[in-house]
C-alpha positions in Angstrom: 118.7 261.5 -97.4 115.8 263.9 -98.3 116.1 267.3 -99.5 114.6 268.8 -96.4 117.5 267.4 -94.5 120.0 269.7 -96.4 118.2 273.0 -95.9 119.2 275.0 -92.7 116.5 276.2 -90.6 118.7 278.7 -88.8 117.1 281.7 -90.5 113.6 280.5 -90.4 111.4 281.7 -87.4 107.7 280.7 -87.1 106.0 283.6 -85.5 103.3 282.1 -83.0 101.6 283.1 -80.0 101.8 279.6 -78.7 104.1 276.8 -78.3 103.3 273.3 -79.9 104.4 269.8 -78.4 104.3 266.5 -80.3 104.9 263.2 -78.4 107.2 261.8 -81.0 109.5 264.9 -81.0 109.4 266.2 -77.3 106.9 265.5 -74.3 107.7 267.7 -71.2 107.6 266.3 -67.9 105.1 268.8 -66.6 102.5 267.5 -69.0 101.0 264.9 -66.7 100.3 267.4 -64.1 98.7 270.0 -66.3 96.6 267.5 -68.2 94.6 266.7 -65.1 93.2 270.3 -64.9 92.5 270.3 -68.6 90.4 267.1 -68.3 88.5 268.6 -65.5 87.7 271.8 -67.2 86.5 269.8 -70.4 84.4 267.4 -68.3 82.8 270.6 -66.6 82.1 272.2 -70.0 80.7 269.1 -71.6 77.2 267.9 -71.8 76.7 264.5 -70.1 74.5 263.4 -73.0 75.1 265.6 -76.1 78.2 265.4 -78.2 80.9 268.0 -77.8 80.5 271.4 -79.5 82.0 271.4 -82.9 83.4 274.3 -85.2 82.2 274.6 -88.6 85.5 273.5 -89.9 85.0 270.2 -88.1 81.5 269.8 -89.4 82.8 270.2 -93.0 85.7 267.9 -92.7 83.8 265.2 -90.7 80.9 264.8 -93.1 78.2 267.0 -91.6 78.1 269.8 -94.0 74.3 270.0 -93.7 74.9 271.4 -90.1 76.6 274.6 -91.5 74.9 277.4 -92.8 75.2 278.0 -96.5 77.0 281.2 -96.4 79.6 279.9 -94.0 80.1 276.7 -95.7 80.9 278.6 -99.0 83.3 280.9 -97.2 85.1 277.9 -95.4 85.3 275.9 -98.9 86.8 278.9 -100.6 89.5 278.9 -97.9 90.3 275.2 -98.7 88.4 273.5 -96.0 87.1 270.3 -97.4 85.9 266.7 -96.6 88.5 264.6 -95.0 89.7 262.2 -97.8 90.0 258.8 -96.1 86.9 259.0 -94.3 85.1 260.3 -97.4 86.4 257.4 -99.4 85.0 255.0 -97.1 81.8 257.0 -96.7 82.2 257.1 -93.0 81.5 260.2 -91.1 84.1 261.3 -88.4 82.2 260.5 -85.2 81.5 263.3 -82.9 83.1 263.1 -79.5 81.1 262.5 -76.3 82.0 263.0 -72.9 82.3 259.1 -72.5 84.5 258.8 -75.8 86.7 261.7 -74.5 87.5 260.0 -71.2 88.3 256.7 -72.9 90.4 258.1 -75.7 92.3 260.9 -73.7 95.1 258.5 -72.7 96.0 258.5 -76.4 97.0 262.2 -76.5 99.7 262.8 -79.2 100.0 266.7 -79.3 99.0 269.8 -77.5 99.5 273.6 -77.5 100.3 276.2 -74.8 100.6 280.0 -74.9 104.1 281.1 -75.3 106.4 280.0 -72.3 103.6 278.7 -70.3 102.4 275.3 -68.8 98.7 276.0 -69.4 97.4 273.5 -72.0 95.2 275.3 -74.5 94.1 272.4 -76.7 95.0 268.7 -77.2 95.2 266.3 -79.8 93.8 262.9 -79.2 93.3 259.8 -81.2 90.3 257.4 -81.2 91.6 254.2 -82.5 88.7 252.0 -81.4 85.7 253.2 -83.3 86.8 251.9 -86.6 89.0 248.8 -87.8 90.7 250.7 -90.6 90.9 254.2 -89.5 92.0 256.1 -86.5 90.1 259.4 -85.9 92.4 262.2 -84.7 90.7 265.2 -82.9 91.8 268.5 -81.7 89.9 269.6 -78.6 90.0 272.8 -76.7 89.1 273.4 -73.0 85.5 274.5 -73.8 84.8 270.9 -74.8 84.8 272.1 -78.5 86.0 270.0 -81.4 88.4 272.4 -83.4 89.2 270.0 -86.2 89.4 266.3 -87.0 91.0 264.0 -89.5 91.6 260.5 -90.1 94.8 258.1 -90.3 95.0 254.8 -91.8 95.9 252.1 -89.3 98.7 249.7 -89.9 98.0 246.1 -89.2 95.0 247.3 -87.4 97.0 249.6 -85.1 97.5 253.4 -85.1 101.3 254.3 -85.2 102.4 257.5 -84.0 104.8 259.2 -86.6 106.8 262.5 -86.7 105.0 265.2 -88.6 106.0 265.5 -92.3 107.5 268.6 -93.5 110.4 270.8 -92.3 108.2 273.6 -91.4 105.7 271.7 -89.6 108.5 269.8 -87.7 110.2 273.3 -86.9 107.1 274.6 -85.3 107.3 272.0 -82.4 109.0 272.5 -79.3 112.2 270.2 -78.8 114.2 269.3 -76.0 
């Protein structure tokens, strides 16, 4: 038993303007219908040859700090944004998503968010487990074909294993059945 299991979450409210869903906690039945419109919009917004647009946060986390202006890099670094630990240790930058890699990795979606009480998918979290033998790359992509953030997860026996999010506060933020 963990200490977190003994804490009552009844008095804790997470004030957010969106609902978060995680595949290992609860996956609504309407997801399969709504994800097709999300994919269509991403395909329309993406360039067929260039990688997806990326936020400065992603560029720093993924190992592309040279693409961020010095002033913005300093600002984000002061806010705690830093290079992803696992990919940094292996000196492997997190690859940028392209339209082709998005269409092949999108079946491995693990989480998504919607505006409160809506079925409109705002952004989606997908996993690319084929690009590297030891690491799985996890991306958060929005409807504008933009990578918001990314991180890496270690594979177990060469496979990505989906686990529940750690922490009572993080787990409490996801919609449950």
